[in-house]
C-alpha positions in Angstrom: 0.0 0.0 0.0 1.6 3.3 -1.1 0.5 5.0 2.1 0.1 8.8 2.2 3.6 9.8 1.3 2.2 12.8 0.4 10.5 38.8 18.9 10.1 39.3 21.6 11.3 42.8 22.5 14.6 41.3 23.6 17.5 41.1 21.2 18.6 37.8 19.8 22.1 36.6 20.9 24.7 36.6 18.2 25.4 32.8 18.6 21.6 32.1 18.1 21.6 34.2 15.0 24.7 32.4 13.7 23.1 29.0 14.5 19.9 30.0 12.7 21.8 31.4 9.7 23.8 28.2 9.4 20.8 26.0 9.5 18.9 28.0 6.8 22.1 28.1 4.7 22.5 24.3 4.9 18.8 23.7 3.9 19.0 26.2 1.0 22.3 24.6 -0.2 20.8 21.1 -0.1 17.8 22.1 -2.1 19.9 24.0 -4.6 22.1 21.0 -5.3 19.1 18.6 -5.4 17.0 20.8 -7.7 20.0 21.1 -10.1 20.5 17.3 -10.1 16.8 16.7 -10.6 16.6 19.2 -13.6 19.7 17.6 -15.1 18.2 14.1 -14.6 14.9 14.9 -16.3 16.0 17.5 -18.8 16.1 14.9 -21.6 12.6 13.8 -20.9 10.9 17.2 -20.9 9.3 16.6 -24.3 7.9 13.3 -23.2 6.5 14.8 -20.1 4.9 17.5 -22.1 3.3 15.0 -24.4 1.7 13.2 -21.5 0.3 16.2 -19.7 -3.2 14.6 -19.3 -1.6 12.3 -16.6 -1.5 15.3 -14.2 -5.2 14.7 -13.7 -4.0 12.0 -11.2 -3.3 14.9 -8.8 -7.0 15.7 -8.6 -8.0 12.1 -7.7 -8.8 11.0 -4.2 -5.7 8.8 -4.0 -3.0 10.8 -2.3 0.3 11.3 -4.1 3.7 10.6 -2.4 4.4 13.4 0.1 0.7 14.4 0.5 -1.1 14.4 3.9 -3.8 11.9 4.7 -7.4 13.1 3.9 -9.7 14.2 6.6 -13.1 13.2 7.9 -16.0 15.6 7.2 -15.3 19.0 8.6 -11.6 18.7 8.2 -10.7 18.7 11.9 -9.5 15.0 12.3 -7.4 13.1 9.7 -8.2 9.6 8.5 -4.5 8.6 8.6 -1.3 9.5 10.3 2.5 9.0 10.6 3.0 5.6 12.2 6.7 5.9 12.8 8.7 3.2 11.0 5.6 2.2 9.1 5.2 5.7 7.6 2.0 7.4 6.6 -0.9 4.9 6.8 -4.6 4.9 6.8 -5.7 4.5 10.4 -8.1 1.7 9.5 -5.3 -0.4 8.1 -3.0 -0.5 11.2 -3.5 -2.4 14.5 -3.0 0.7 16.7 -5.0 3.6 18.1 -4.2 7.0 16.7 -6.0 10.3 16.4 -4.6 13.1 14.3 -5.8 16.7 14.7 -5.4 19.2 11.8 -4.4 22.8 11.4 -8.1 23.6 10.6 -9.0 22.5 14.1 -6.1 24.6 15.5 -7.3 27.7 13.6 -11.0 27.3 14.3 -10.5 26.6 18.0 -7.7 29.3 18.4 -5.6 26.7 20.0 -2.3 28.3 21.2 -0.5 25.3 22.7 -0.5 21.5 22.2 -2.5 21.3 25.4 -5.3 23.3 23.8 -5.4 20.9 20.8 -5.5 17.9 23.1 -8.4 19.3 25.1 -10.5 17.6 22.4 -9.2 14.1 23.2 -11.0 11.9 25.8 -7.9 9.8 26.4 -5.5 12.8 27.1 -5.2 15.4 29.8 -2.7 18.2 30.2 -0.8 19.5 33.3 2.4 21.4 34.1 5.8 20.0 34.5 7.4 19.8 38.0 8.0 23.3 39.3 7.8 25.0 35.9 5.4 26.0 33.1 6.2 23.2 30.7 3.2 21.3 29.4 3.1 17.6 30.2 0.5 15.2 28.8 -1.3 12.3 30.4 -2.2 9.5 27.9 -4.0 6.4 29.1 -3.1 7.6 32.6 0.7 7.8 32.0 2.7 11.0 31.9 4.3 12.0 28.6 6.9 14.8 29.1 7.4 17.5 26.6 10.9 16.4 25.9 9.5 13.1 24.5 7.4 14.7 21.8 8.7 14.1 18.3 8.8 16.5 15.4 8.3 15.3 11.9 8.9 11.8 13.2 12.2 12.6 14.9 12.8 12.5 18.7 15.2 14.9 20.4 14.6 18.0 18.3 11.2 19.4 19.4 11.3 22.8 21.2 11.4 22.3 24.9 8.7 23.0 27.5 6.1 24.8 25.4 5.4 24.4 21.7 3.4 27.1 19.8 0.9 25.8 17.2 1.3 28.5 14.5 3.6 26.4 12.3 1.9 23.0 12.9 -0.1 21.2 10.2 -1.0 18.0 12.2 -0.8 16.7 15.8 -0.6 12.9 15.8 -1.8 11.4 19.1 -0.6 7.8 19.4 -2.3 5.9 22.2 -0.4 3.0 23.7 3.1 1.6 23.9 5.2 2.5 20.9 8.8 1.4 21.3 8.8 -0.5 18.0 7.3 2.3 15.9 9.4 5.2 17.2 12.1 3.7 19.4 12.8 4.8 23.0 12.0 8.4 23.8 14.9 10.6 25.0 13.5 11.2 28.5 11.8 7.9 28.9 8.2 8.8 29.4 6.5 7.5 26.2 4.6 4.7 28.0 0.9 5.4 27.6 1.3 6.9 24.2 3.2 9.5 22.1 2.8 12.8 20.3 4.2 13.7 16.9 4.0 17.2 15.5 4.0 17.8 11.7 5.1 21.1 10.3 3.2 23.0 7.6 4.2 22.6 4.0 3.1 24.4 0.8 -0.2 23.2 -0.7 -1.0 23.2 -4.4 -3.2 26.2 -3.9 -1.4 29.6 -3.2 -1.9 30.9 0.4 -1.5 34.3 1.9 -3.3 34.3 5.3 -3.1 37.0 8.0 -4.6 36.5 11.5 -5.0 39.1 14.2 -5.9 37.8 17.6 -6.2 38.8 21.2 -7.8 38.0 24.5 -10.0 39.9 26.9 -7.2 40.0 29.4 -4.9 42.0 27.2 -2.9 39.6 25.0 -2.5 40.6 21.4 -0.9 38.8 18.5 -0.4 38.5 14.7 0.2 35.5 12.5 1.2 35.6 8.8 1.1 32.3 6.8 2.3 32.3 3.2 2.6 29.3 0.9 3.6 29.0 -2.8 4.6 26.3 -5.3 6.8 27.0 -8.3 7.9 25.1 -11.4 6.1 23.8 -14.4 4.3 21.2 -12.3 4.6 22.8 -8.9 7.7 20.8 -8.0 9.2 23.4 -5.6 7.2 24.6 -2.5 7.9 27.1 0.2 5.8 27.8 3.3 6.6 30.6 5.7 5.0 31.2 9.1 5.7 34.2 11.4 3.8 34.7 14.6 4.1 37.0 17.7 2.0 37.2 20.8 2.4 39.4 23.9 0.4 40.4 26.9 -1.2 39.4 30.2 -3.1 36.2 30.4 -6.4 35.6 32.2 -4.4 34.7 35.4 -3.7 37.8 37.4 -0.2 39.2 36.8 0.9 36.4 34.5 2.5 37.7 31.3 3.5 35.7 28.3 5.3 36.5 25.1 6.3 34.3 22.2 7.9 34.5 18.8 7.7 31.8 16.1 9.4 31.7 12.8 9.1 28.7 10.5 10.3 28.1 6.9 9.5 24.8 5.1 10.9 23.9 1.7 10.1 20.9 -0.4 10.9 19.5 -3.9 8.5 16.9 -5.5 10.1 15.1 -8.4 9.0 12.0 -10.2 10.9 9.7 -7.9 12.8 12.0 -5.5 11.2 14.1 -2.8 13.2 16.5 -0.6 12.1 18.4 2.5 13.8 21.1 4.6 12.5 22.8 7.7 13.7 25.6 9.9 12.0 26.5 13.1 12.8 29.2 15.6 10.8 29.7 18.7 11.2 31.9 21.7 8.9 31.8 24.8 8.9 34.0 27.8 6.7 33.6 30.9 6.8 36.2 33.7 5.1 35.6 37.0 3.6 32.3 35.8 1.3 30.6 38.2 3.3 27.6 39.5 2.4 24.1 40.5 1.8 23.3 44.2 3.5 20.7 46.3 1.8 19.1 49.3 3.8 17.8 52.3 0.9 17.7 54.8 -2.0 15.4 55.3 -4.7 17.5 53.5 -5.4 18.9 50.0 -5.5 22.7 50.1 -8.6 24.4 48.9 -8.2 25.9 45.4 -7.7 29.7 45.3 -10.0 31.7 43.1 -9.8 30.8 39.4 -7.8 34.0 38.4 -5.7 34.3 41.6 -1.9 34.1 41.1 0.3 32.8 44.0 3.5 33.4 42.1 6.3 35.7 43.1 6.7 38.6 40.6 10.4 37.8 40.0 9.7 34.3 38.7 10.2 33.8 35.0 11.0 31.2 32.3 12.8 32.1 29.1 13.2 29.4 26.4 14.8 29.8 23.0 14.9 26.9 20.5 16.5 26.7 17.0 15.7 23.6 14.9 16.7 22.4 11.5 15.5 19.3 9.6 16.4 17.7 6.3 14.6 14.7 4.7 14.9 12.8 1.4 12.7 10.1 -0.1 13.5 8.1 -3.2 11.3 5.6 -5.0 14.0 3.3 -6.4 11.6 0.6 -7.6 7.8 0.5 -8.1 6.4 0.2 -4.6 9.7 0.6 -2.9 10.9 3.8 -1.1 14.1 4.6 0.7 14.3 7.5 3.1 16.8 9.4 5.2 16.1 12.2 7.7 18.1 14.2 10.2 17.6 17.1 12.5 19.3 19.3 15.1 18.2 21.5 17.9 19.8 24.0 20.2 18.1 25.3 23.3 18.9 28.2 25.6 16.8 28.3 28.7 16.9 30.2 31.9 14.4 30.6 34.7 13.8 31.4 38.3 11.0 29.3 39.9 9.2 29.2 43.2 6.6 26.5 43.7 4.8 26.7 47.1 4.7 23.7 49.4 1.7 23.3 51.6 2.3 21.6 54.9 0.4 21.0 58.2 2.1 24.0 59.8 2.0 26.4 57.0 3.1 27.2 53.4 6.7 27.8 52.3 8.6 28.2 49.1 12.2 28.8 47.9 13.8 30.1 44.8 15.3 27.7 42.2 17.4 29.3 39.4 18.3 27.1 36.5 20.3 28.1 33.5 20.1 25.2 31.0 21.3 24.5 27.5 20.6 21.5 25.3 21.9 20.2 22.0 19.8 17.5 20.3 20.5 15.6 17.1 18.5 12.9 15.5 18.6 10.8 12.3 16.8 7.9 10.8 17.1 5.9 7.5 15.2 3.0 6.1 13.4 1.4 3.3 9.7 0.4 2.8 8.3 -1.8 0.1 5.8 -4.3 -1.2 6.0 -7.7 -2.8 3.8 -10.8 -3.2 4.4 -14.5 -2.5 1.6 -16.2 -4.2 -1.7 -15.0 -2.7 0.1 -13.4 0.3 1.1 -9.7 0.1 4.0 -8.3 2.1 4.7 -4.7 3.2 8.1 -4.8 4.7 10.2 -2.1 6.5 13.7 -1.9 7.7 15.2 1.1 9.4 17.8 2.5 11.8 17.8 5.5 14.0 20.0 7.5 16.4 19.2 10.2 18.9 21.6 12.1 21.1 20.8 14.8 23.6 23.5 16.7 25.5 22.3 18.6 28.5 24.2 21.4 30.3 22.9 22.8 33.6 23.7 24.8 36.7 21.5 25.9 39.6 21.0 28.2 42.5 18.9 27.7 45.6 17.7 30.2 48.2 16.5 29.6 51.8 12.9 28.9 52.3 10.5 31.8 53.0 6.8 31.8 54.2 4.1 32.3 51.6 0.4 31.6 51.0 -1.9 30.4 48.3 -4.6 32.9 49.2 -2.9 36.2 50.3 0.5 35.7 48.8 3.2 38.1 50.2 5.6 39.4 47.6 9.2 38.9 48.9 12.3 40.5 47.5 14.4 38.4 45.2 16.0 35.8 47.6 19.7 35.6 47.9 21.5 32.5 46.8 22.5 30.2 49.6 23.5 27.1 47.5 24.7 26.8 43.9 26.2 24.3 41.6 27.9 24.5 38.2 29.0 27.5 36.1 26.0 29.8 35.9 27.5 31.8 33.1 28.5 28.8 31.0 26.7 25.6 32.2 28.6 22.4 31.8 27.4 19.0 30.7 25.3 17.2 33.3 23.7 14.5 31.1 24.3 12.7 27.8 21.7 10.3 26.5 22.4 8.4 23.3 20.0 5.9 21.7 20.7 3.7 18.7 18.2 1.3 17.2 17.4 -0.9 14.2 14.0 -2.3 13.3 12.5 -4.7 10.8 8.8 -5.7 10.2 6.6 -7.5 7.7 2.9 -6.9 7.3 1.4 -10.0 5.6 -1.9 -9.6 3.8 -4.3 -12.4 3.3 -7.6 -12.6 1.5 -6.9 -9.6 -0.7 -5.6 -7.7 2.4 -8.7 -8.1 4.4 -6.5 -9.8 7.0 -3.2 -8.0 7.8 -0.8 -9.5 10.3 2.2 -7.5 11.4 5.3 -8.9 13.1 8.3 -6.8 13.9 11.2 -6.2 16.3 13.4 -3.3 17.3 16.9 -3.7 18.7 17.7 -0.7 21.0 20.9 0.4 22.6 20.6 2.8 25.5 23.6 4.9 26.7 23.1 7.3 29.6 25.8 9.2 31.3 25.4 11.7 34.1 27.9 14.2 35.6 27.9 16.3 38.7 28.3 20.0 38.7 32.1 19.8 38.9 32.3 17.7 35.7 32.9 14.4 37.4 31.0 11.5 35.8 28.6 9.9 38.2 26.9 7.3 36.1 27.7 5.4 32.9 24.8 3.2 31.8 25.1 1.1 28.7 22.5 -1.6 27.9 20.6 -3.1 24.9 17.2 -4.6 24.6 14.9 -5.9 21.9 11.2 -5.0 21.8 8.9 -7.2 19.7 5.6 -6.3 18.0 2.6 -8.4 17.0 -0.4 -6.8 15.3 -3.5 -8.0 13.6 -6.2 -6.2 11.5 -9.3 -8.0 10.2 -11.6 -6.1 7.8 -14.8 -8.0 7.2 -16.3 -5.0 5.5 -14.7 -2.1 3.6 -15.4 0.5 6.3 -14.9 -1.7 9.4 -11.8 -3.1 10.9 -11.1 -5.1 14.1 -7.6 -5.0 15.4 -5.3 -6.3 18.2 -1.7 -5.8 19.2 0.9 -6.8 21.7 3.6 -4.1 21.9 6.1 -2.7 24.4 7.4 0.7 25.6 11.0 1.1 26.5 12.3 4.0 28.6 15.5 5.2 30.1 15.3 5.0 33.9 13.6 7.9 35.6 15.7 10.3 37.7 14.8 11.2 41.3 13.2 14.7 41.6 14.8 17.4 43.8 12.3 16.6 46.6 13.8 13.1 47.1 16.8 12.3 49.3 18.4 10.6 46.3 17.9 13.6 44.1 19.4 13.1 40.6 19.8 9.3 40.9 18.8 7.5 37.7 17.0 4.2 37.9 17.6 1.3 35.5 15.7 1.2 32.2 12.1 0.1 32.2 10.2 -2.1 29.8 6.4 -1.8 29.8 4.0 -4.3 28.0 0.7 -3.6 26.3 -2.1 -5.7 25.1 -4.9 -4.1 23.1 -7.9 -5.1 21.0 -10.4 -2.8 19.3 -12.5 -1.8 16.3 -12.6 1.1 13.9 -15.2 2.5 11.5 -14.4 4.9 8.6 -16.9 5.9 5.9 -15.1 9.1 4.9 -17.6 11.5 6.4 -17.2 10.3 10.0 -15.3 7.7 11.9 -15.4 5.9 15.2 -13.2 3.7 17.3 -13.2 1.6 20.5 -10.3 0.0 22.2 -9.6 -2.1 25.3 -6.1 -2.1 26.6 -3.8 -3.2 29.4 -0.4 -1.6 30.1 2.0 -2.9 32.8 4.8 -0.6 33.9 7.4 -0.7 36.7 6.1 1.6 39.5 8.3 4.5 40.6 7.5 6.9 43.4 9.0 8.7 46.4 8.5 6.4 49.5 7.7 7.5 53.1 11.4 7.6 53.9 12.0 10.2 51.1 13.7 8.0 48.5 12.7 7.8 44.9 12.6 4.1 43.9 11.3 1.4 41.6 9.1 -0.9 43.6 6.3 -3.0 42.2 4.2 -2.6 39.1 1.6 -0.1 37.8 -1.1 -1.7 35.7 -3.7 0.3 33.7 -6.7 -1.6 32.3 -9.1 0.5 30.3 -11.5 1.1 27.5 -11.8 4.1 25.3 -14.3 5.1 22.6 -14.4 8.0 20.2 -16.4 9.4 17.3 -15.3 12.2 15.0 -16.3 13.9 11.8 -19.6 15.2 10.3 -22.3 12.5 10.8 -25.0 15.0 9.7 -24.4 17.9 7.2 -23.6 21.0 9.2 -23.0 19.1 12.5 -19.5 18.1 13.5 -18.5 16.1 16.5 -15.3 15.1 18.3 -16.5 13.1 21.3 -15.5 10.1 23.4 -15.0 8.6 26.8 -12.2 6.7 28.6 -12.4 4.4 31.6 -9.1 3.4 33.4 -8.8 0.9 36.2 -5.3 1.6 37.5 -3.7 -0.6 40.2 -0.4 -0.7 42.1 0.9 -4.2 42.4 3.7 -6.0 44.2 4.7 -2.9 46.2 5.5 -5.0 49.3 3.3 -2.9 51.6 -0.3 -3.2 52.6 -0.7 0.6 52.6 0.1 0.8 48.9 -0.7 -2.6 47.3 -3.8 -2.6 45.2 -4.2 1.2 45.4 -4.8 3.5 42.5 -1.6 5.1 41.0 -1.0 8.9 41.3 -2.7 11.2 38.8 -4.9 8.6 37.1 -8.6 9.6 36.8 -10.9 6.6 36.5 -13.2 8.2 34.0 -12.9 11.0 31.4 -15.1 12.2 28.6 -15.2 15.0 26.1 -18.0 16.3 23.9 -17.0 18.9 21.3 -19.8 19.9 18.9 -20.2 22.4 16.0 -23.4 23.5 14.4 -23.7 25.6 11.2 -26.7 27.9 11.8 -28.9 27.5 8.7 -30.6 30.9 9.0 -27.3 32.8 8.9 -25.0 31.7 6.1 -21.4 31.4 7.4 -22.2 31.3 11.1 -21.1 28.3 13.2 -21.6 27.9 17.0 -19.5 25.6 19.1 -19.7 24.0 22.5 -17.4 21.7 24.5 -17.8 19.7 27.7 -14.8 18.2 29.4 -15.1 15.9 32.4 -12.3 14.4 34.5 -12.7 12.0 37.4 -11.1 12.2 40.8 -7.3 11.6 41.1 -5.1 10.5 44.0 -2.1 12.6 45.1 -0.2 9.8 46.9 0.4 6.1 46.6 -1.3 5.4 49.9 -4.5 6.9 48.4 -5.2 9.1 51.5 -5.2 12.4 49.5 -7.3 13.0 46.4 -8.7 15.9 44.3 -12.4 15.8 43.3 -13.7 15.3 39.8 -14.1 18.4 37.6 -16.0 19.7 34.6 -15.2 22.5 32.2 -17.5 24.1 29.7 -16.4 26.1 26.6 -18.5 28.0 24.1 -17.6 29.7 20.9 -18.7 31.0 17.5 -17.2 31.9 14.1 -18.5 33.8 11.2 -17.1 33.3 7.7 -17.8 36.1 5.2 -16.3 38.2 2.4 -14.9 41.5 3.5 -13.7 43.9 0.8 -13.5 41.0 -1.6 -11.4 38.9 0.7 -12.5 35.7 2.5 -12.5 36.6 6.2 -13.4 34.6 9.3 -14.2 36.1 12.7 -13.8 33.8 15.8 -14.7 34.1 19.5 -14.2 31.5 22.2 -14.8 31.4 25.9 -12.9 28.7 27.8 -14.1 27.7 31.2 -17.3 29.7 30.9 -18.2 29.3 34.5 -14.8 30.6 35.7 -14.6 27.4 37.8 -11.7 27.1 40.2 -10.3 23.5 40.4 -7.3 21.4 40.7 -6.9 19.9 37.2 -4.2 17.2 37.9 -2.1 15.4 40.5 0.3 13.8 38.0 3.8 13.7 39.3 2.6 14.0 42.9 1.9 17.7 42.9 -1.1 19.9 42.0 -1.8 21.8 38.8 -4.6 24.3 38.9 -6.9 24.7 35.9 -7.0 27.9 33.9 -9.7 30.5 34.6 -12.2 31.9 32.2 -10.4 33.0 29.0 -11.9 34.9 26.1 -10.2 34.5 22.8 -10.9 36.7 19.7 -9.4 36.6 16.2 -9.9 37.7 12.6 -8.4 35.7 9.7 -8.2 37.1 6.2 -7.0 35.3 3.0 -5.4 37.6 0.5 
């Protein structure tokens, strides 16, 4: 099956400009050389190509060309296919896994500003903040996925850290379940319950010049320019440029955010050769961000008012990422494609954080300053192809990948100071009482290197109505850590093989039943700074998944249901204060979703997830059999759109998000209650001065409800208050 190959106001440092210029120059040079080679290669056949011009009608057919994106369900918000790692772009109904892909149309129509805003539509996913900072972290099937383990264009290790803006994104792939075979081990080791892959925008066949002005009722304003063009006699060369800036105070009192995104994507579509190049620059700044809350006592504190900010005004986080990616695909035989891809990332990050800790005798906090730099590099190469042995078809893959992430850090601590969640005193910037590393030039503290090779064969029986996939990935894990004086404290080197078995049975054209047995492989977790063995890295972990389910796809709308079980080693901080691996964490659950346009003018993204999480073999009666931390037993989402028939171009929207209660500790003595969130919105598409224009308005958390949204990680994340979003988009 041929698959779907289809500034802030601060100055930019000189080294960042040099890095960006070097990446852009490398991409441009690669395309210049490749374009020249392609024109030389095909120059002698120009006349023949001209004589067969009617063949270009294939581009208007419903079958995607190599390099094209998968088509979407009715309404264009959810795609019918996705990037399944080593298997490439596939129709979702043809693979034995659970995946939902959200499109740029959904991002635009819902005015989604972060990945978490996009995933607010998914009944199997919830979003929280990372430990002590403002990084988004995602909970898939009850397991935490950290932002460092999100892939970009299929590559690990090169995605911007902490926060990712959506302005340059075409698709957000949400894979649900263990995925070590498809993508390899994630750099930070948290891809257990699922994974996220972000796909950058590329030029469409239709020229695009789109300008969006947006803002919020709290004072944020922004602008986004999106330009795409194709050039050449058959549109071989494409360029897509996105530039976005946002600045202002959020709906949380005193919290200020500023971001700048620049993205340039180039591509070349030849008869057999396809080339892609991407450059992405992102800068995020958060001043006075509302932090997470730690709990050391025997009670859960009441939530402050929805808009109240218990941050110190001197807290901030500044993150600057520069990313470059190159990819080539070549069809060397009919039905056979070879590919190679590589990317690099450089991150400069600095922040001062102060997360309050609520105890039985009061609330305290301290300042943590962290200058941090990272250099990530990632590459993969492989081949995919088809052949038949009698009545049995084969889709085979073979590939290899390498990911390396070098981390450089330093830190400063202050003494603790008293504070409050409800009448927060603002203290002067606390003096440093403890520090480590070179603050001006952080030195290496960690080096993670992952190498892997994979093979698979999907055997098709009964004219591909039965598809059986068998595969394996051999993975080498290298993890070195260093103290702040440069002395190596750990050198881990191990290898492991993760198998895959998958089955798809399609009794009817639009219906498929599937099953898989897969694994997740993660580098051992590191003890947090609240543990007595802070920084200690645990051994690698292997998690196992069993899943069965069914899918329906009639083009206009789709539906899916899946039952799953995931077993993972249990890690937590025990009563003595040590972070350890003790026992197992098992999640058994069922999830169901529907998406698309079942009735003309009515669009739905809805579903529910039930998870029965259990701690096993912990060796203690107080913890054995309990629910794991941060796992809600029940979640559901209903997101609906309705085109008002009496007013042409008017669409009204509504969303209901429900999340069940979650425990904060392994002994299950502390828990937050369940919560609901209601969102409303409308958009109006018209022609203004001869230009297609769309006005949008959304109100998130209409009731301005105050609630603890998550306990994942063993700390509290408060939900966002009422937020009013406004925008106007015009196509020129």
